[in-house]
N, C-alpha and C positions, 0 to 999 in steps of 0.2 A: 404302700408303695407311693411312686413319686407317681407326678401329675401325666408322664408319659403315659404310663401303666392305664389311665383313664380316657386317656385320648385317642389310645394306640395299642391296642391290643394283641401280645406277644403272635408273630404271624402273621398277621395281617397281608403285609406287603412282600412277603417273601416269593423269592421267584416260583412259579409254576403252581402256585397255591390257590389251586380253585377249588376248595370244600367248600361245601353251602355254609348259611350264617347257622348259626348256632337256635336260629328259633323256630329252624321245624319239625315237626313232629316226628318224623324218622329216627330209625335206629342209627344214622350217618349224623345228624344233628344231635341225637345224646351223645353220640361219643367225641364229637368236634366242643361239645359243654365239657365233659368230662375235662379234656386233653385240655380244655383255657385256665379252667378251674385247678388244676393242676402244675402248670404252669407261673397263675398267680400267687397262689398259697403255698409251692414248694412241698418237700417231700419225700417220697418215693419214687424217684426221677426212674427208675427200673423196670416204671409203668411206661414210660412214656419210647417213642422213636431214637435213635442216636442222634438224626439233625434237632430234635427237640433237645435232648440231653444237653447240648452245646449253648443253644438258647435258655435254658434253666439254668446251666454253670451261669454264664454271665451276669445275669440278673442276681443269682444269689450271693456272687460277687461282690455285689455291689446293694445290694437291700436285704441279704438272708440274716439270721441273727449272729448277732455277733459282727456285722461287718461295721457296723457306728457302736458298739455298747446299746447296742437295743435291740429290741423284738424284730426289726426286721420283715421280711415276709414269713416268717414261721421258720418250717426248713426241717423241724425235726431233728433236732441237734447237728444239723451243718454250719458249720463255721465259713462263712463268707471274706474271703482277701483275694487283695490285688497283687499281693507281696510287695515286695522292695525292687523288682526288678522291669528297669522299665523295657525290655523286651517283652515280659507275660501281659503287660498294660499295654502295648500294641496292638498283643495278641486277642487283647478283651476286648480294645476299640474296634476290631476288624469285626469280632465275631457280633458285637451289637448293631457297627452300618451293616452288616450284613440284613440283619434281622429289622430293621426298623429305617426309615426318612430322614432323611437332614435333622429337619424339625427335631423332631425326635432323641435322634442321638444326640444334639446340642443342648436338652433338657436332661440327658441323662449322664453328660458329661459335667455339667453343672453340679446334678446330683455328686456325682462320682469326687469334686474339685469337694465340696463343701465337709462330706460324710465321711470320708477318707482320709482327707490333708495329701489332696496329689499334688497342691502345686509345687513339692519341691522334684515332680515327675518332670515339670517343665523343662529343668537343667538338662535333660535326657535328650540327644536328638532322634532318639530312637519312637519316643513319645512324641515327638513333634512333628516325626515324619507322617504318623497314624491318626491325629488327632484332626479333629474336624474344623476348621478355621471357622472364627466368627469373629464379629466388631469385640464383644467383650473378651476371647481371646488372646487376643489383638492389645489389647488393653492391658491385660494382665504379663503380657510377654514382655511388653515397653517398661512395666512398672519393675517388672525382674533382670533385665538386660543386665545388669551393672553384679551382678551374682552370676552372669553365668561365662562358663567353659567358652573358651574361643569356638571351638567345631559347633557349640550348641548357639552360639549368637550367630554365626553361620545358617544355621535349619533356620532360628530365629528371623532370620532377616527375609529367607525367602519365603516363609510362611507369611509375615507381614506383607509382601511386596503381593501375592499373591491375591490376601484379600483385598488388599487398597485399590488394585488391577479391576476386580470385580465390583467395586465403589467407586473406581473411574467410570465405568461401563455404563453402570446403570444411572449414577448422576452427573456425568461430564456434559454432555449434550443438550439434555433439560435445562442443566445452570443457565450451559452459553445461550442458550435459544431466549431463555425468560431474561438475563440480564443484558442482554446486546439491544441495549436503547440507544446506537447512536444514529441509529435511520431516522432521516428526515422522509416522514413520509408524505409529504406537502411536493415534493418534489419527485419524479420518475425519468426513469430514464430505460432505452431499447438496449444499452449494453449489462444490464446488471450482474454480478457474481451472484455463484451459483443462492447462497445465502438467501440473498436478495431480492431473488425471484418473486412477483406477484403473481403467486399460479392463477389465483380462479381467474383475474382480469385476461392472464398469457391464453388462458384453456379457451374464452369467449370470443378474444381477437383471433383465435385459430382453428374457428370448429370447419371452416371451409374446408380445410387441409386436413380431416378425419380420414383414416385407412381403414375400411372397413374389413379387408383380408387380416389387417395385422389386429383390427379392435385399438387402434390408439391415436393420438393426432399427433403429427409433426410440425413442431411448433415454428413457422416460417420468423415471426419477430417475437420476440422476449420483452416484457415488461417488468420492472422492478424499480427500486427504490434505491436512488440516491445516495450516500452517506453522507453527512456531514462530516467535515474535517474538523477535530479537533484539537485544541493546543492541550497541551500538558498542564497548563496553569489551568483549563478550564474543565479539567476530568475532575468526576468525584472520587472522592477519597471513601475506601469501605477499610474501617479494622473492625479486625476481631478481637478480642479482647479475650478471653479463655481461659477459666479457673481451672487449675489443671490437681485439684487437691483430686485425692479415690475417687470419693463418690461421684466427680464428672467424668472419669473414664473413658466413656464409650461418646462421650461428648465430645473430646477433646479429638476423640478417632474422626468424628464426621467433619468438624471443624478447619482440623487440620487439609481432609481432601476437599472442602469446598474451598477454602483459601487460596490450593492450588489451582485449583480449578479459575476461581475469578481472577488469579495473579497472572495465567494465561492470557486474559481479555483485555483486548487495550482501549476499551472504554473506561475503564475505573482504575481507578489506583492502588493495590489491597494490600494491607499492613495485619502480619497475624503477630499478637502479644499472649504470651503463654505465664501464669505466674500462679504463688503459691504465697509465701512470706515474700516471693523475691520474684524481677518480672526477666521474662526470660523474652528477647526480640527474636524471633525466628522469620521475619520477612526476606529476609539473602536466601533464606533455602527454599522458598515456596516451589521453586523448578522441581524438587522431588520431593514429593510427602512420603514416604516413607523415611529419608535422611530427615523431615522435621520431624516424624515418630520418634524417633532413636534421639533427638534432641528435646524430647519432653520428660518433665519431673515428676511423673504421678506421685502423688502423695503429701505429705506436709500439711504446713495449716495455712491460712488466710487471709490475703493483705489484699482488700477490691479495691480499697482507697487508694493506694499504693500504685496497683496497676493501674488503676484509670490514670489518676496524675500521668503516669507515664504516656499514657496514648495521648492525651492532652497534649501534651509536649509537644507529639508526635504529628500531630494534624497542623495542615499547612493553609488549607483554609476552613475554618469553622461552620460558614454557610454551604460548603458545600460537599461536608461532613455524615457519615452514617458510623456511627460507632455500635458497634452490636455486644454486648456485653453476653456472655455464656457464663450463669454460675448462681447457684443455689443458692445466693445471696446468705451464706451465712458468714460475716464479716467478724473476722478474727481482729480486722485493723481500726480506727476510728471509723464509726457508721456516721455520726453528726458530719465529721468532715467530707465521707463521701458523699451523703445526701447534698452536701451545700456544693461539690463538683458537680455531680448532676446538673443542678440549678444552675449553673454559671454555663455549664456547657449547652443547656435547652435557649438562657436567655443569647447566647451569641450565632445562633442560629444552628446548630448540631444536630442532628436526627439520630435520638436513643433511642435506642429498642434494647429489652433487658431479656434474653431468655433465659428460663429454669431452667432447659434441658433442650439437649436438644439428640435427642435418641429415638430409637423404634417408639419404646415404652410409650413415651411423653410425659407421662404422670411419676412427677419428682419429685424425692424431700425437700422442702425451702424453709426459710423466714418468710414467716408468715407479717413479722411487726415489719421489717425492713425492706419488704415487697411493697407495702401498702405506704408507705413514705415515698421509697421509688414511686410510686402509681401518682400517687398525691400530685407530682411535679408533671402529671400530664404524660410521660414517658410509660409507653404498652410492658405489662411485665406477664408472660405467658411462656408455657413448652412449649416445644416445637418439636415433629418429625422432619427427618431428615428430607419423604420427600416432600413434606409445607414451604418448606427452606426456599429453594429455588424463588416460586412465589412470589414468596416472600419481601426476599432481597429486589423483586420487581419492583414491586407494592413501592419499597423504601425509596426507593432510589427516583421513583417517579411521586416522591413526597406521597403517598398517600395516604388516607387515614389508616394507619394499622389498625386501632380498634375495629373499625367497621370491618378492614379485609377479615379479622380475627372471627368478627362475627358472623359472615358470610360462609365461615368455612368450619363454625360450631363449635370453636377453640375458648376455653373458658380464658379471659383472662383477670389479673387479679383489680381488685377495687382498692380506690385509694381509701385510705386512712381517714376514720371520721376525727 
C-alpha cells in the first residue's frame, strides 16, 4: 500500500469509532486486529461490516490487484478500478475523505494521479468539486488550464481561489509584519496607528488604570512609533524572479502569493517575473494572485540568464534592490553569462539571493555545479519553506548576513565551488 496505510490505519478517524487499540489481550482486540488485516490485505470483504466494505472497496479501487497492473493489495482476484466516469471518481473521493484526515487524503489522491492516470479527470467539473485541494493540485490545474472546457475552467478558478485565500490567511499577516520596515523606532508618538503601538511601554504607562473587575487595563495614553515618510525613489525594490518549469510548480504558487502580499505594502516596490525559455512580467496583475496564477505558463525549458537580464533592466536603483531568484538552477541557456550577470549585480550593490525551492518540502533537486559557482560569488543559495520566507525577506531588507540567518535556522546552504 501507500505511505498512507503506514501512517494512518483505515478506520482510525471514523466518527464514533471508539474501539480499543489492537494491543489488548481480549477478544475485542483480536477482532480489531483481524479487521485491520482484512482491510490491509483485501480479499474476503464479506467478512467485513457494511461500512468497512465501502472502505475496502475505496482502497481496492486504487491499491487492489489490477489497479496499476501490479499486485497491489492482493485482493483474491478483485480488480480495482475507478472507471472513466467523473461522478464515480467523485464518489470515491467522498469515501476516502470519510475515512481519512486531510493529510492522508492528499497522499491517496497523489497515488491515484500517479497509479491510475487520473490527471485527465481534473478536466471534469464533478471531479474538481470533490477533490481535496492543495498547492500541488493548484499547480496541476494551472498547467492544464489551456485544455480545460469553459465550465471546468470556472470550477478550477474557484478551487484555486479557495487555496489562495487559505494561503493568504496563513501567510499575509506574518509577511506584512516582518517586512514592514518603514518604522522609525527612534521617534515616538502618543497618537500612533494601531499597528504601530508599542504595547510593552503602553501597558507600563497605564498600570494605574487597571480594572480589577474586568481584569484588564484601560489605556489612557498610547505610546507608539512614528512612521518615517519615504519618497518613492527611496523605496527598496524586491524582484521575485521565478522559474516556472514543471519541477518548480509549487514554488510558483507560493511566490505568486508572497508577491501579491508584498505588492500591497507601501514600504517596498515589488515585481514578479516568471520565466521558462520566455519571460513573463506579471507585476501589473499582483492585485489578484488568482489572475497571476492563471497567467503563468508551467512547463517548458529554462533560460535563467535571459530572465535575470530582464530583471536587471527592470531594477531602477541597484543599491536598493533585492533580487530573489527562485530556481533549481538547471540552466538551459548560457550558464557562463548568467554567472557573469550575477557578479555584476552584486558589484553594483544589489542584494541577490537564490532559492532552490520555495516549498513545504524544502528538499529540491538542483544543479550542484552551477549552484556552487553562484555561491562562490557570495550569493546565498539554499531552499526555503513558505513559513521561513517572511523572516528571510525581513533579514534581506535589513541587509543582514543571510548566510548567518540561515545558519541560525539550521538551513543548509550551498558551499562555494573550490
